[in-house]
C-alpha positions, 0 to 999 in steps of 0.5 A: 029624666033618668032612664035605665042604663044611662049614667045619672047626671047631676048639675051644680049651679053656684048662685048668688042673687040670681032670683030673676034667672035661676028658675029658667036655668034650673028648668032647662037643666032638668031636661038634661040631668037627673038632678039639679043642685043649686048652691046658694051663696048667701043670696039676699034675694029669693034665689033659693025659693025660686030654684026650689020651686023650679025643682032644684035641690038647694044647698045653703052656703052662708060662707059668702060668695067663694065659688071654689068652696060652693062648688066643692059643697055642691059636688059633695051633695051630688055624691053618687052621680055618674057624671057631674056638671058644674056651671059658673053662671057668671061665665056660662049659663046656658044649660042647653049646652050640657049635652056638648059638655058631657059628650067627651065623658059619655064617649069614654074619651076623658075623665074630666072636661073643663071649658068656658063659654063665649057669648055672641051678641047675636041672640045672646047665644053661647057656645062651648069652648073646648080648645087648647091654645096659649090662652086657655090657662087664662080663660075663666072656668065656665064649666067642669064635667067629672066622671064618677071615676075622676071624682074618686081619684081627685082630692078636692082639697088639692085643687082650686076649681076656678083655675084651669092651671090648678086643674091641669096640674092636678090632672097631670099628677094623678094621670086623669084624662082631661080635655079643655 
């Protein structure tokens, strides 16, 4: 997918026992990203094999299903990418939304994008939610999008990536431009 002059994009997918859906998700994500990295959280099914067969780089994480740790392991594996997208498949698993997710970074308006996806029952279609309101801090983190510059500023040991409140706090301290 990489084209000269365009930022390199990597997608990180923490996965636990997602054998039935991981292949399709990887294949679709590859349409929007240069690299897809699946962090296998100790699955007991064939998740790793299916992801690899679909073209993902697979990183094994045998520490259990701690998504925060798995996200950080995936971010480390994606080092060098200009734009990095993480997707929590328990909350947001529609890779067709990646262009909407990365748009604020590509336009240069923000360094970090955090959001969730709201599933509609009609045709199981998901929409990206980037809305600031009272309940935003309580919403699950479905995806994060980092610019390369943001990752240089961010001390990952200082932030809990599954908490909007933690992310907002770190961004405020570091003066990172965040949209939720």
